[in-house]
C-alpha positions as CSV (number, residue, x, y, z in Angstrom):
1,X,-63.3,-5.0,-11.0
2,X,-59.5,-5.5,-10.2
3,X,-58.8,-8.2,-12.9
4,X,-60.6,-6.3,-15.4
5,X,-58.9,-3.0,-14.8
6,X,-55.4,-4.8,-14.2
7,X,-55.9,-6.5,-17.6
8,X,-56.7,-3.6,-19.4
9,X,-53.9,-1.4,-18.3
10,X,-51.6,-4.5,-18.9
11,X,-52.9,-4.7,-22.6
12,X,-52.1,-1.0,-23.1
13,X,-48.8,-0.6,-21.6
14,X,-47.1,-3.9,-21.2
15,X,-46.4,-4.4,-24.9
16,X,-44.8,-1.1,-25.1
17,X,-42.4,-1.6,-22.0
18,X,-41.6,-5.2,-23.3
19,X,-40.5,-3.8,-26.8
20,X,-38.3,-1.1,-25.3
21,X,-36.8,-3.4,-22.8
22,X,-36.0,-6.1,-25.8
23,X,-34.3,-3.0,-27.5
24,X,-32.6,-2.1,-24.4
25,X,-31.1,-5.7,-23.7
26,X,-30.4,-6.3,-27.4
27,X,-28.2,-3.2,-27.5
28,X,-26.5,-4.1,-24.2
29,X,-25.5,-7.7,-25.2
30,X,-25.3,-7.8,-28.9
31,X,-21.6,-7.3,-28.3
32,X,-21.5,-10.8,-27.1
33,X,-22.5,-11.9,-30.5
34,X,-20.2,-9.5,-32.3
35,X,-17.2,-10.9,-30.4
36,X,-17.5,-13.8,-32.4
37,X,-15.8,-12.2,-35.3
38,X,-15.1,-8.8,-33.8
39,X,-12.4,-9.7,-31.2
40,X,-10.2,-10.9,-34.3
41,X,-10.9,-7.7,-36.4
42,X,-9.8,-5.5,-33.6
43,X,-7.2,-7.7,-32.0
44,X,-9.0,-8.1,-28.5
45,X,-8.2,-10.6,-26.0
46,X,-10.8,-12.4,-23.9
47,X,-9.9,-10.0,-21.0
48,X,-9.9,-7.0,-23.2
49,X,-13.4,-7.9,-24.6
50,X,-14.8,-8.8,-21.1
51,X,-13.6,-5.4,-19.9
52,X,-15.0,-3.7,-22.9
53,X,-18.4,-5.3,-22.3
54,X,-18.5,-4.7,-18.6
55,X,-17.5,-0.9,-18.7
56,X,-20.8,0.0,-20.1
57,X,-22.0,0.0,-16.4
58,X,-19.4,2.4,-15.4
59,X,-21.4,5.3,-17.1
60,X,-24.6,3.3,-16.1
61,X,-23.9,3.3,-12.4
62,X,-22.7,7.0,-12.1
63,X,-25.9,8.3,-13.8
64,X,-28.5,5.9,-12.7
65,X,-29.9,7.8,-9.3
66,X,-29.7,11.3,-10.9
67,X,-31.6,9.7,-14.2
68,X,-34.2,8.3,-12.0
69,X,-34.9,11.2,-9.9
70,X,-35.5,13.4,-13.1
71,X,-37.8,10.7,-14.4
72,X,-39.9,11.1,-11.2
73,X,-39.9,14.8,-11.6
74,X,-40.8,15.2,-15.4
75,X,-42.7,12.2,-16.0
76,X,-41.9,8.7,-17.4
77,X,-43.0,9.3,-21.0
78,X,-40.6,12.1,-22.0
79,X,-37.5,11.0,-20.0
80,X,-37.9,7.2,-21.0
81,X,-38.0,8.5,-24.7
82,X,-35.1,10.6,-24.4
83,X,-33.1,7.6,-22.9
84,X,-34.1,5.3,-25.8
85,X,-33.4,7.8,-28.5
86,X,-29.9,8.6,-27.1
87,X,-28.8,5.0,-26.3
88,X,-30.0,3.7,-29.6
89,X,-27.8,6.2,-31.5
90,X,-24.9,5.5,-29.4
91,X,-25.3,1.6,-29.8
92,X,-25.3,2.2,-33.7
93,X,-22.2,4.4,-33.3
94,X,-20.4,1.1,-32.0
95,X,-20.1,-0.1,-35.4
96,X,-17.2,2.5,-36.0
97,X,-14.9,1.6,-33.1
98,X,-11.6,0.8,-34.3
99,X,-9.6,-0.4,-31.3
100,X,-10.1,-1.5,-27.6
101,X,-9.9,2.2,-26.2
102,X,-12.7,3.4,-28.8
103,X,-14.7,0.5,-27.8
104,X,-14.3,1.5,-24.1
105,X,-15.3,5.1,-24.7
106,X,-18.5,4.2,-26.9
107,X,-19.4,1.6,-24.1
108,X,-19.2,4.0,-21.4
109,X,-21.2,6.5,-23.3
110,X,-23.8,3.9,-24.0
111,X,-24.1,3.0,-20.5
112,X,-24.6,6.9,-19.3
113,X,-27.3,7.1,-21.9
114,X,-29.3,4.0,-20.8
115,X,-29.1,4.9,-17.2
116,X,-32.4,5.0,-15.4
117,X,-34.2,3.0,-18.1
118,X,-34.7,-0.3,-15.9
119,X,-35.4,1.3,-12.5
120,X,-37.6,3.9,-14.2
121,X,-39.7,0.9,-15.8
122,X,-39.8,-0.8,-12.4
123,X,-40.9,2.5,-10.6
124,X,-43.7,3.3,-13.6
125,X,-45.2,-0.1,-13.1
126,X,-45.6,0.6,-9.4
127,X,-47.8,3.6,-10.4
128,X,-50.1,1.4,-12.3
129,X,-50.2,-2.2,-10.9
130,X,-51.2,-3.1,-7.3
131,X,-48.7,-5.3,-5.3
132,X,-50.8,-8.6,-5.7
133,X,-50.2,-8.5,-9.3
134,X,-46.6,-7.2,-9.5
135,X,-44.6,-10.4,-9.8
136,X,-46.5,-11.6,-13.0
137,X,-46.4,-8.1,-14.4
138,X,-42.5,-7.9,-13.7
139,X,-42.0,-11.4,-15.1
140,X,-44.0,-10.4,-18.3
141,X,-41.9,-7.5,-18.6
142,X,-38.6,-9.4,-18.1
143,X,-39.5,-11.7,-20.8
144,X,-38.0,-9.2,-23.0
145,X,-34.5,-10.4,-21.7
146,X,-34.6,-13.8,-23.1
147,X,-36.6,-12.8,-26.2
148,X,-33.7,-10.7,-27.1
149,X,-31.3,-13.7,-27.2
150,X,-34.2,-16.0,-28.7
151,X,-34.9,-13.6,-31.4
152,X,-31.7,-11.4,-31.7
153,X,-29.4,-14.3,-31.3
154,X,-30.2,-15.9,-35.0
155,X,-30.5,-12.4,-36.4
156,X,-27.2,-11.5,-35.1
157,X,-25.9,-14.6,-36.4
158,X,-27.2,-14.2,-39.8
159,X,-26.0,-10.6,-40.0
160,X,-22.4,-11.6,-39.0
161,X,-22.0,-13.9,-41.9
162,X,-24.6,-12.6,-44.5
163,X,-23.8,-8.9,-44.2
164,X,-20.2,-9.2,-44.1
165,X,-18.4,-7.1,-46.7
166,X,-21.7,-5.4,-47.8
167,X,-20.8,-1.6,-48.4
168,X,-17.2,-2.4,-47.2
169,X,-18.3,-3.1,-43.6
170,X,-17.9,-6.1,-41.4
171,X,-20.8,-8.2,-40.5
172,X,-20.6,-7.1,-36.8
173,X,-20.6,-3.4,-37.8
174,X,-23.9,-3.9,-39.7
175,X,-25.4,-5.7,-36.6
176,X,-24.6,-2.6,-34.5
177,X,-26.1,-0.3,-37.0
178,X,-29.4,-2.2,-37.6
179,X,-29.8,-3.3,-34.1
180,X,-29.5,0.2,-32.7
181,X,-32.7,1.6,-34.7
182,X,-35.4,-0.2,-32.8
183,X,-34.4,1.8,-29.6
184,X,-34.8,5.1,-31.6
185,X,-38.1,4.0,-33.1
186,X,-39.4,3.0,-29.7
187,X,-38.5,6.2,-28.3
188,X,-40.9,8.0,-30.8
189,X,-43.7,5.6,-29.8
190,X,-43.3,6.1,-26.2
191,X,-43.7,9.8,-26.7
192,X,-47.0,9.4,-28.6
193,X,-48.4,6.2,-26.8
194,X,-47.3,5.9,-23.2
195,X,-49.4,7.5,-20.6
196,X,-47.6,9.1,-17.7
197,X,-49.8,7.9,-14.6
198,X,-53.5,6.7,-13.8
199,X,-54.5,10.1,-12.4
200,X,-54.1,11.9,-15.7
201,X,-54.7,9.0,-18.3
202,X,-57.6,8.6,-20.6
203,X,-56.9,4.9,-20.8
204,X,-59.5,4.0,-18.1
205,X,-63.1,5.2,-17.4
206,X,-63.9,7.5,-14.7
207,X,-65.0,4.5,-12.4
208,X,-62.0,2.5,-13.5
209,X,-59.6,5.2,-12.7
210,X,-61.1,6.1,-9.5
211,X,-60.9,2.3,-8.2
212,X,-57.3,1.9,-9.4
213,X,-56.2,5.3,-7.9
214,X,-57.9,4.5,-4.5
215,X,-56.3,1.0,-4.6
216,X,-52.7,2.3,-4.9
217,X,-53.1,5.1,-2.6
218,X,-54.4,2.7,-0.1
219,X,-51.5,0.5,-0.5
220,X,-49.1,3.4,-0.3
221,X,-50.8,4.6,3.0
222,X,-50.4,0.9,4.5
223,X,-46.7,1.0,3.6
224,X,-46.2,4.4,4.9
225,X,-47.9,3.7,8.2
226,X,-45.4,0.7,8.6
227,X,-42.6,3.3,8.1
228,X,-42.3,6.3,5.7
229,X,-38.9,6.6,3.9
230,X,-37.4,10.0,2.9
231,X,-35.1,9.8,0.0
232,X,-32.0,10.1,2.3
233,X,-33.2,7.1,4.6
234,X,-33.9,5.1,1.8
235,X,-30.5,5.4,0.4
236,X,-29.0,4.2,3.8
237,X,-31.5,1.6,4.8
238,X,-29.7,-1.6,5.8
239,X,-32.5,-3.5,4.1
240,X,-31.9,-1.4,0.9
241,X,-28.3,-2.1,1.2
242,X,-28.8,-5.8,1.2
243,X,-31.1,-5.6,-1.9
244,X,-28.1,-4.0,-3.5
245,X,-26.0,-6.9,-2.9
246,X,-28.7,-9.2,-4.3
247,X,-29.0,-7.2,-7.3
248,X,-25.3,-7.4,-7.9
249,X,-25.7,-11.2,-7.9
250,X,-28.7,-10.9,-10.2
251,X,-26.9,-8.8,-12.7
252,X,-23.6,-10.9,-12.6
253,X,-25.6,-13.8,-13.7
254,X,-27.9,-12.2,-16.2
255,X,-25.3,-10.1,-17.9
256,X,-22.4,-12.8,-17.6
257,X,-24.6,-15.5,-19.4
258,X,-25.9,-12.9,-22.0
259,X,-22.7,-11.6,-23.0
260,X,-20.6,-14.7,-22.8
261,X,-23.3,-17.4,-23.6
262,X,-22.5,-17.4,-27.7
263,X,-18.9,-18.2,-26.6
264,X,-19.8,-20.7,-23.9
265,X,-22.1,-22.4,-26.8
266,X,-19.3,-22.2,-29.4
267,X,-16.7,-23.9,-27.1
268,X,-18.8,-27.1,-27.7
269,X,-17.5,-27.0,-31.4
270,X,-20.0,-25.2,-33.2
271,X,-20.0,-22.8,-36.0
272,X,-20.8,-19.0,-35.4
273,X,-24.2,-19.5,-37.0
274,X,-25.0,-22.6,-35.2
275,X,-24.0,-21.0,-31.9
276,X,-26.4,-18.2,-32.4
277,X,-29.3,-20.6,-32.8
278,X,-28.3,-22.8,-30.0
279,X,-28.1,-19.6,-27.7
280,X,-31.7,-19.3,-28.1
281,X,-32.5,-22.7,-26.1
282,X,-31.3,-21.5,-22.6
283,X,-33.1,-18.2,-23.4
284,X,-36.3,-19.9,-24.2
285,X,-36.3,-21.8,-20.8
286,X,-35.4,-18.6,-19.2
287,X,-38.6,-17.0,-20.4
288,X,-40.8,-20.0,-19.3
289,X,-39.3,-19.8,-15.8
290,X,-40.1,-16.3,-15.6
291,X,-43.8,-16.6,-16.2
292,X,-44.3,-20.0,-14.2
293,X,-42.3,-18.8,-11.1
294,X,-43.9,-15.1,-11.3
295,X,-47.4,-16.4,-11.5
296,X,-46.9,-19.0,-8.9
297,X,-45.6,-16.0,-6.5
298,X,-48.4,-14.1,-7.0
299,X,-51.0,-16.9,-6.5
300,X,-49.3,-18.0,-3.3
301,X,-48.4,-14.8,-2.0
302,X,-44.8,-16.2,-0.9
303,X,-41.9,-14.3,-2.2
304,X,-38.8,-15.2,-0.6
305,X,-38.5,-18.7,-1.6
306,X,-39.8,-17.8,-5.1
307,X,-36.7,-15.7,-5.3
308,X,-34.0,-17.8,-3.5
309,X,-35.0,-21.2,-4.8
310,X,-34.5,-20.5,-8.4
311,X,-31.0,-19.0,-7.7
312,X,-30.2,-22.3,-5.9
313,X,-31.4,-24.1,-9.0
314,X,-29.3,-21.8,-11.2
315,X,-26.2,-22.5,-9.2
316,X,-26.7,-26.4,-9.6
317,X,-27.1,-25.8,-13.4
318,X,-23.8,-23.8,-13.8
319,X,-22.0,-26.2,-11.6
320,X,-23.3,-29.2,-13.9
321,X,-21.9,-27.2,-17.0
322,X,-18.6,-26.8,-15.3
323,X,-18.0,-30.3,-14.6
324,X,-19.5,-31.9,-17.7
325,X,-17.3,-33.2,-20.5
326,X,-20.4,-33.8,-22.8
327,X,-21.7,-30.8,-25.0
328,X,-25.3,-32.1,-24.2
329,X,-24.9,-32.2,-20.7
330,X,-23.2,-28.9,-20.7
331,X,-26.0,-27.4,-22.8
332,X,-28.6,-28.7,-20.3
333,X,-26.5,-27.2,-17.3
334,X,-26.4,-23.9,-18.9
335,X,-30.1,-23.9,-19.5
336,X,-30.9,-24.7,-16.1
337,X,-28.7,-21.9,-15.0
338,X,-30.4,-19.4,-17.2
339,X,-33.7,-20.6,-16.3
340,X,-33.2,-20.3,-12.6
341,X,-32.2,-16.7,-13.0
342,X,-35.1,-16.1,-15.0
343,X,-37.4,-17.7,-12.5
344,X,-35.9,-15.5,-9.7
345,X,-35.8,-12.1,-11.5
346,X,-39.4,-10.9,-11.3
347,X,-39.5,-11.6,-7.5
348,X,-36.4,-9.5,-6.8
349,X,-38.1,-6.2,-7.5
350,X,-41.1,-7.1,-5.2
351,X,-39.0,-6.3,-2.3
352,X,-38.1,-2.8,-2.8
353,X,-41.5,-1.9,-4.0
354,X,-42.9,-3.3,-0.7
355,X,-40.5,-1.4,1.4
356,X,-40.5,2.0,-0.5
357,X,-43.1,4.4,-1.9
358,X,-43.0,7.6,-3.7
359,X,-39.9,9.4,-4.6
360,X,-38.1,7.4,-2.0
361,X,-39.1,4.2,-4.0
362,X,-37.7,6.0,-7.5
363,X,-34.4,6.7,-5.4
364,X,-34.2,3.5,-3.9
365,X,-34.9,1.4,-6.8
366,X,-32.5,3.4,-8.9
367,X,-29.7,2.9,-5.9
368,X,-30.3,-0.8,-6.0
369,X,-30.1,-1.2,-9.8
370,X,-27.2,1.3,-9.9
371,X,-25.3,-0.7,-7.5
372,X,-26.4,-3.9,-9.0
373,X,-25.3,-2.9,-12.2
374,X,-21.8,-3.1,-11.1
375,X,-22.1,-6.8,-11.5
376,X,-22.5,-6.0,-15.2
377,X,-18.9,-5.0,-15.2
378,X,-17.5,-7.6,-12.8
379,X,-19.3,-10.4,-14.2
380,X,-18.2,-10.4,-17.7
381,X,-14.7,-9.0,-16.8
382,X,-14.1,-11.7,-14.4
383,X,-15.4,-14.6,-16.7
384,X,-12.9,-13.0,-19.4
385,X,-10.0,-12.9,-16.7
386,X,-10.7,-16.7,-15.6
387,X,-11.1,-17.7,-19.2
388,X,-7.5,-16.3,-20.1
389,X,-6.0,-17.6,-17.0
390,X,-7.2,-21.2,-17.4
391,X,-7.9,-21.7,-21.1
392,X,-11.4,-22.8,-20.6
393,X,-14.7,-21.9,-19.2
394,X,-15.2,-24.1,-16.3
395,X,-13.7,-21.9,-13.8
396,X,-16.1,-19.0,-15.0
397,X,-19.0,-21.2,-14.6
398,X,-18.0,-22.1,-11.1
399,X,-17.8,-18.6,-10.4
400,X,-21.2,-18.0,-11.6
401,X,-22.3,-20.9,-9.5
402,X,-20.8,-19.3,-6.3
403,X,-22.6,-16.1,-7.0
404,X,-26.0,-17.5,-7.5
405,X,-25.5,-19.5,-4.0
406,X,-24.5,-16.3,-2.2
407,X,-27.2,-14.2,-3.6
408,X,-29.9,-17.0,-2.5
409,X,-28.5,-16.7,1.1
410,X,-28.9,-13.0,0.9
411,X,-32.4,-13.4,0.0
412,X,-33.2,-15.6,2.8
413,X,-31.8,-13.2,5.2
414,X,-33.7,-10.3,3.7
415,X,-37.1,-12.2,3.6
416,X,-36.6,-12.8,7.3
417,X,-36.2,-9.1,8.0
418,X,-39.2,-8.3,6.0
419,X,-41.5,-10.9,6.9
420,X,-44.4,-8.7,8.3
421,X,-44.2,-6.4,5.3
422,X,-44.3,-9.3,2.8
423,X,-47.3,-11.1,4.6
424,X,-49.4,-8.1,3.8
425,X,-49.9,-8.4,-0.1
426,X,-50.7,-12.2,0.6
427,X,-53.3,-11.3,2.8
428,X,-54.7,-8.5,0.6
429,X,-54.7,-10.9,-2.5
430,X,-56.6,-13.7,-0.5
431,X,-59.1,-11.0,0.7
432,X,-59.8,-9.4,-2.9
433,X,-59.8,-11.1,-6.3
434,X,-56.9,-12.4,-8.0
435,X,-58.1,-14.4,-10.8
436,X,-56.2,-12.6,-13.6
């Protein structure tokens, strides 16, 4: 019954979650495409732009844990809808900033509005999917990140040029206005279509619902038998704090390349429109890596090297891009760097969902994502500082390579400390049925 039930749940909820995350990441990083013309219009230096892109995470970090605790109390459907609608409106409002300080204010408010969305999605999926299936489900969900570049990049590039001057607005202003609307629309869809949890859902038959609830409760009991975490303990557990460090590295990589990739690519001598299309190439390989590595991790039951290995590959890619003098080799390096991050990302969230349960999981995942999100500030900001200081992107790419290496080492340490817990899902997968 397991593959049938999991597939049925996935068909119903994953498309909604993916479109929501697509809208989230598009609104988070479209500032990178806007920068191709907005920086000149507003008189922003590379440092000022990097700070403006990164300060989004100040509001995000401050509101993350409270937002996820509210989600656990009031239910995913209503709270996620609130998040989507409020951030969509604020993202559209970015069209009307007129200088650096106004950009900073809107970005902070946008971060506060979006806070809780990603960890809420991870927590929500743990309510529906058994552990043996989570890496592939997280991978499928995370495809929305590269898709936001693959689809959003060409659209953003076309709006920058094609809509420039329409109704007296710049192309980047139209980009913010139009790309903020999908989040508002998806907020309404979530209210109507997203079920809260298996116990109360009509999505499954009675037999299917009983099996899924029993399976999830059994896994929760196994986890809690190994060590039940209160919210307070979850927030101070050394392994959770190490996960926070790993999340910082992941977000530095993900957000750094998402925000700066259009400018990395334009440095090859391409036009704005050409850059927007070429930017989709690393994003496509990032999506493929997510699926391939996520499925491999679930089939084998091995988690640590499926997370640490891709980060080492990513570091090698950024190093190649940093030392290359050829645009083609540089693009290959950027593609390898992005693919490595994509391959690692689905497996990162296996660790907290294996260690924590219930409200402690909601709080712990929120803490990890909250602390990790500081990487969204430091990554773009440091890249901007290094770019201004050196006049090129080689130093910035070396910084990314170093961060990816440190993150891989941290994952190996974490994996060693969690070896008994991580072995259990693999045994369950082999003993049951993991054909899906």
